[in-house]
Structure formats: C-alpha cells, structure tokens
C-alpha positions as CSV (number, residue, x, y, z in Angstrom):
1,X,6.2,23.2,0.4
2,X,2.5,23.4,-0.5
3,X,1.5,24.5,-4.1
4,X,0.6,28.2,-4.4
5,X,-3.0,29.1,-5.0
6,X,-4.0,32.3,-6.8
7,X,-7.5,33.7,-6.1
8,X,-9.2,35.8,-8.8
9,X,-12.5,37.7,-8.7
10,X,-14.8,37.0,-11.6
11,X,-18.2,38.2,-12.8
12,X,-20.6,36.2,-14.7
13,X,-23.9,36.8,-16.5
14,X,-24.9,39.2,-19.2
15,X,-24.8,42.1,-16.8
16,X,-21.9,40.8,-14.7
17,X,-24.4,40.4,-11.9
18,X,-22.9,37.2,-10.4
19,X,-19.7,37.6,-8.3
20,X,-17.4,34.7,-7.6
21,X,-13.8,33.9,-6.5
22,X,-11.8,31.4,-8.5
23,X,-8.9,29.6,-6.9
24,X,-6.4,28.6,-9.6
25,X,-4.1,25.6,-9.1
26,X,-0.4,26.4,-9.3
27,X,0.1,24.3,-12.5
28,X,-2.3,23.2,-15.2
29,X,-2.8,19.5,-15.6
30,X,-1.7,17.9,-18.8
31,X,-4.4,17.2,-21.4
32,X,-7.9,18.5,-21.4
33,X,-8.9,20.4,-18.2
34,X,-10.5,18.3,-15.5
35,X,-13.8,19.1,-13.8
36,X,-13.9,22.5,-12.1
37,X,-15.2,22.5,-8.5
38,X,-18.1,24.9,-7.9
39,X,-19.1,25.8,-4.3
40,X,-22.7,27.0,-3.9
41,X,-24.0,29.2,-1.1
42,X,-25.1,27.4,2.1
43,X,-28.6,28.8,2.3
44,X,-28.2,32.6,2.2
45,X,-24.7,32.8,3.7
46,X,-22.0,34.8,1.8
47,X,-19.7,32.8,-0.4
48,X,-17.0,32.4,2.3
49,X,-19.3,29.8,3.8
50,X,-19.9,29.0,7.5
51,X,-16.8,29.6,9.5
52,X,-14.9,30.2,6.2
53,X,-15.4,26.6,5.2
54,X,-15.8,27.4,1.6
55,X,-12.6,29.4,1.5
56,X,-10.5,26.6,3.0
57,X,-12.2,23.9,0.9
58,X,-11.7,25.9,-2.4
59,X,-8.0,26.4,-1.8
60,X,-7.4,22.8,-0.7
61,X,-9.1,21.6,-3.9
62,X,-7.0,24.0,-5.9
63,X,-3.8,22.8,-4.2
64,X,-4.9,19.3,-5.3
65,X,-4.9,20.4,-8.9
66,X,-8.5,21.4,-9.7
67,X,-9.8,25.0,-10.3
68,X,-12.3,25.8,-7.6
69,X,-15.0,28.5,-7.6
70,X,-16.9,29.9,-4.7
71,X,-20.0,31.5,-6.0
72,X,-22.6,34.0,-4.7
73,X,-26.0,33.3,-6.2
74,X,-28.2,36.2,-7.2
75,X,-29.3,38.2,-4.2
76,X,-26.6,36.7,-1.9
77,X,-23.3,38.3,-0.9
78,X,-22.1,40.6,-3.7
79,X,-24.3,39.2,-6.4
80,X,-27.3,41.1,-7.7
81,X,-30.7,39.5,-8.4
82,X,-31.7,39.9,-12.0
83,X,-33.5,36.6,-12.6
84,X,-37.2,36.5,-13.3
85,X,-37.4,32.9,-12.2
86,X,-40.5,31.8,-10.4
87,X,-38.7,30.5,-7.3
88,X,-35.4,30.8,-5.5
89,X,-34.6,27.2,-6.5
90,X,-35.1,28.0,-10.2
91,X,-33.1,31.2,-9.8
92,X,-30.2,29.2,-8.1
93,X,-30.2,26.7,-10.9
94,X,-30.1,29.4,-13.6
95,X,-27.3,31.3,-11.8
96,X,-25.2,28.1,-11.3
97,X,-25.5,27.2,-15.0
98,X,-24.5,30.8,-15.9
99,X,-21.4,30.4,-13.7
100,X,-20.5,27.1,-15.4
101,X,-20.7,28.7,-18.8
102,X,-18.6,31.6,-17.6
103,X,-16.0,29.1,-16.3
104,X,-15.9,27.4,-19.7
105,X,-15.0,30.8,-21.3
106,X,-12.5,31.7,-18.5
107,X,-10.5,28.5,-18.1
108,X,-11.9,26.0,-20.6
109,X,-13.6,23.7,-18.1
110,X,-16.4,21.7,-19.7
111,X,-17.4,19.5,-16.7
112,X,-18.1,20.5,-13.2
113,X,-18.5,19.1,-9.7
114,X,-20.9,21.0,-7.5
115,X,-20.6,21.3,-3.7
116,X,-23.5,22.3,-1.5
117,X,-24.3,22.3,2.2
118,X,-27.9,22.3,3.4
119,X,-29.9,24.3,0.8
120,X,-26.7,24.3,-1.4
121,X,-27.1,20.5,-1.5
122,X,-30.6,20.8,-2.8
123,X,-29.5,23.4,-5.4
124,X,-26.7,21.1,-6.5
125,X,-29.1,18.2,-7.1
126,X,-31.6,20.4,-9.0
127,X,-28.8,21.7,-11.2
128,X,-27.4,18.3,-11.9
129,X,-30.8,17.0,-12.9
130,X,-31.1,19.5,-15.8
131,X,-27.5,20.0,-16.9
132,X,-25.3,17.2,-18.3
133,X,-22.2,19.2,-17.7
134,X,-22.4,18.3,-14.0
135,X,-20.1,15.3,-13.6
136,X,-20.4,15.0,-9.8
137,X,-22.0,16.5,-6.7
138,X,-21.0,16.7,-3.1
139,X,-23.9,17.0,-0.7
140,X,-23.5,17.9,2.9
141,X,-26.6,17.3,4.9
142,X,-29.0,16.7,2.1
143,X,-32.6,15.7,2.9
144,X,-32.9,13.0,5.6
145,X,-35.7,10.6,6.4
146,X,-36.2,8.5,9.5
147,X,-36.4,4.8,9.2
148,X,-37.8,2.3,11.8
149,X,-34.2,1.3,12.7
150,X,-33.1,4.9,13.1
151,X,-36.0,5.7,15.4
152,X,-35.2,2.6,17.5
153,X,-31.5,3.6,17.7
154,X,-32.5,7.1,18.8
155,X,-34.9,5.8,21.4
156,X,-32.4,3.4,22.8
157,X,-29.7,6.1,23.0
158,X,-32.0,8.6,24.8
159,X,-33.3,6.0,27.2
160,X,-29.7,5.0,28.1
161,X,-29.0,8.7,29.1
162,X,-31.6,8.5,31.9
163,X,-31.2,7.0,35.3
164,X,-33.6,4.2,36.0
165,X,-37.1,3.4,34.5
166,X,-38.9,6.2,36.4
167,X,-36.6,8.9,34.9
168,X,-36.9,7.3,31.5
169,X,-40.7,7.3,31.7
170,X,-40.8,11.0,32.7
171,X,-38.7,11.8,29.7
172,X,-40.9,9.7,27.4
173,X,-44.0,11.5,28.7
174,X,-42.5,14.9,28.2
175,X,-41.4,14.0,24.7
176,X,-44.9,12.7,23.8
177,X,-46.5,15.9,25.2
178,X,-44.2,18.1,23.1
179,X,-45.2,16.2,20.0
180,X,-48.9,16.6,20.7
181,X,-48.4,20.3,21.2
182,X,-46.5,20.6,18.0
183,X,-49.2,18.6,16.1
184,X,-52.0,20.8,17.5
185,X,-50.0,23.9,16.6
186,X,-49.6,22.7,13.0
187,X,-53.3,21.9,12.7
188,X,-54.3,25.4,13.9
189,X,-52.0,27.0,11.4
190,X,-53.2,24.9,8.5
191,X,-55.8,26.8,6.6
192,X,-54.9,30.1,8.3
193,X,-51.6,30.6,6.6
194,X,-50.8,28.1,3.8
195,X,-48.1,30.3,2.2
196,X,-44.6,28.8,2.2
197,X,-42.4,29.9,5.0
198,X,-39.4,30.4,2.9
199,X,-37.5,27.7,4.7
200,X,-35.9,24.7,3.2
201,X,-38.4,22.2,1.7
202,X,-37.7,18.5,1.9
203,X,-39.0,16.6,-1.1
204,X,-41.1,13.4,-0.6
205,X,-38.9,10.4,0.0
206,X,-39.9,8.9,-3.3
207,X,-38.9,12.0,-5.2
208,X,-35.5,12.2,-3.4
209,X,-34.9,8.5,-4.2
210,X,-35.8,9.1,-7.9
211,X,-33.5,12.1,-8.1
212,X,-30.5,10.2,-6.7
213,X,-31.3,7.1,-8.9
214,X,-31.6,9.3,-12.0
215,X,-28.2,10.9,-11.4
216,X,-26.6,7.5,-10.8
217,X,-28.0,6.1,-14.0
218,X,-26.6,9.1,-15.9
219,X,-23.1,8.5,-14.5
220,X,-23.0,11.5,-12.1
221,X,-20.8,10.8,-9.2
222,X,-22.5,11.5,-5.8
223,X,-20.9,11.9,-2.4
224,X,-23.5,12.3,0.3
225,X,-22.2,13.5,3.7
226,X,-24.2,13.6,6.9
227,X,-23.4,15.3,10.2
228,X,-24.6,14.1,13.6
229,X,-27.4,16.7,14.2
230,X,-30.4,14.8,12.9
231,X,-31.5,12.7,15.9
232,X,-34.0,10.1,14.9
233,X,-33.9,11.2,11.3
234,X,-30.3,10.1,10.6
235,X,-28.0,8.4,13.1
236,X,-26.0,5.6,11.4
237,X,-23.4,5.7,8.7
238,X,-25.4,3.1,6.6
239,X,-28.8,4.7,7.0
240,X,-28.9,6.0,3.4
241,X,-28.9,2.4,2.3
242,X,-31.4,1.3,4.9
243,X,-33.7,3.6,3.2
244,X,-32.5,3.0,-0.4
245,X,-30.9,-0.4,-0.6
246,X,-30.7,-0.3,-4.4
247,X,-28.3,2.7,-4.3
248,X,-25.6,0.8,-2.3
249,X,-22.5,0.8,-4.4
250,X,-23.8,3.5,-6.7
251,X,-23.4,6.5,-4.3
252,X,-20.5,7.3,-2.1
253,X,-21.2,8.4,1.5
254,X,-19.7,9.6,4.8
255,X,-21.1,10.1,8.3
256,X,-19.6,12.4,10.9
257,X,-21.6,11.7,14.1
258,X,-19.6,14.2,16.2
259,X,-20.0,17.1,13.8
260,X,-22.6,19.8,13.9
261,X,-24.4,21.0,10.7
262,X,-21.7,23.6,9.8
263,X,-18.7,21.6,11.0
264,X,-17.7,24.4,13.4
265,X,-14.9,22.5,15.1
266,X,-11.7,22.8,13.2
267,X,-10.8,19.1,13.6
268,X,-14.2,18.1,12.1
269,X,-13.8,20.7,9.3
270,X,-10.4,19.3,8.5
271,X,-11.8,15.7,8.4
272,X,-14.6,16.9,6.1
273,X,-12.2,18.6,3.7
274,X,-9.9,15.6,3.6
275,X,-12.8,13.4,2.8
276,X,-13.9,15.6,-0.1
277,X,-10.4,16.1,-1.6
278,X,-9.8,12.3,-1.3
279,X,-13.0,11.6,-3.1
280,X,-12.2,14.1,-5.8
281,X,-8.8,12.5,-6.3
282,X,-10.4,9.0,-6.4
283,X,-13.3,9.8,-8.8
284,X,-11.7,12.5,-11.0
285,X,-8.0,12.0,-10.8
C-alpha cells in the first residue's frame, strides 16, 4: 500500500499574494527536516503543470518522504502580482525566495531543491545563484547550444531519412533557403523593433557555463534533463559534456530522445518522474 499524501493550500508573502499547494509526506523523517522540493511554473502555465506533470511529481516526491510544493509565481494561476521588480525573472526569483521563507515557517524546512521546466529551469538557476538555501536544482530542458558534433549528427540523421542523393540534395537546398529567409527577416526587424519579445531568452554560452560551474563549486546538486525536441541543438546524452567537459562528474544529467518538451506521453512522464525521485533519493536520502 502506497503512503498517503495530504495536500494543503498555502499562501505566502506579506499580503498572502502567492498561492501554492503543499504535498505532505505521510510520516516525518527522523532528525532535522530534509530539503523541501519546490516546483516552479513552466513558463506561464498554472501550477498543475503541463498535462498535470507537477501534480503527479509533487505527490510522488511526497510519497518518497519529502515535502513538495507546487507554486504559482506572481501573476500566474491564483497568485497576484505585487512585486515592483524590473523584470519577470527578478520577480520570479523574489517570489521563489518568499515561498522558501514561508515553507521554513510552515514546516521547518531550511534547504530546498527547485524544479523547473523550460523557463522554470531558468528561474531555478537564477534563484540558486543568489540564495544559499538552495541545495539542488532539477532542470528540464534548460538552455541548449549546438556543437559541431551535434550538427553533424543531425545532418547525418536527416540525410538518412531521404531516398537517394537527389532527394537529399533537394532537402538540403530547401533547408538552406529557409535559413536565408529567416536571416533576412531578422535583419529587417533589427532596428525597427528592438524591444524584447517577452519570450524565453537564452544566455550566452559562456554565461550559462559560468552559472553551472558556480553552482557546482558551491555544492549545489544539479540534475539537467533534456528531451528529444532540440534537433541540431541537442541530440546526444553526453552533449552537455561535449560543450562543457570540465563539468563531467560535477553535474548529473539525463536524456530522453523520445520525449517531447512537456513529456506528454504517460510512459515518458513516468520515466521522467522515476528519474527525478531516484536522483532525490540518491543525493538527499
């Protein structure tokens, strides 16, 4: 019989503006409380996550013995925007830190593992960089960067999908034409509208490397997970270390080539959750 999980609605912040659901484990662990698991919004999706991923994950983590919170950042789901932060990223970091402080008051947790998919991964990194209470982060589809090997792997795979050299040449010409049209379109827009689009911004590769290295040096446990949607940008389980060989052995990673960005298929979602819960057990008991 599986342990019982009790869900509780909580509010955080001076005005109770942040709404979250805390999944309590059935029994408290002996000794000081372990890290609480905090699930951030995937972009602007409600706290249930894509295809209820966050609900299933939170309850599975709780059944494994760790309190798990699924949080709505300000302006998302049931939470109200009250922050005067200059950017959404700054606001997300401030709200996440507020929720961690609220969890300390509610259940005594003093260390935290943050989970984020897509923009949630970026917000997890940003919070971990400025708050020593973050003991670990789980990143699903953080920023990706093509390498020479990944581009060759992608080209080889695509060429193998076409029948004969003539068909492959036609595909290559169509691909080149699309890239030229895209480049021209970007050049035309530059100078006309330089305002940010509001989409996800990928940091320069040197910045991303420095962020991961800094967290590793501080002892923050990192699990980086990649789906199979990235084409030439990420297409091999070891590609993170093709790009950053110095991080091998310092960062845990997983690759799901058959999964889409939000792990829609239930079998893929189950594998993802098993990977995360196994990692939590290994790294945090």
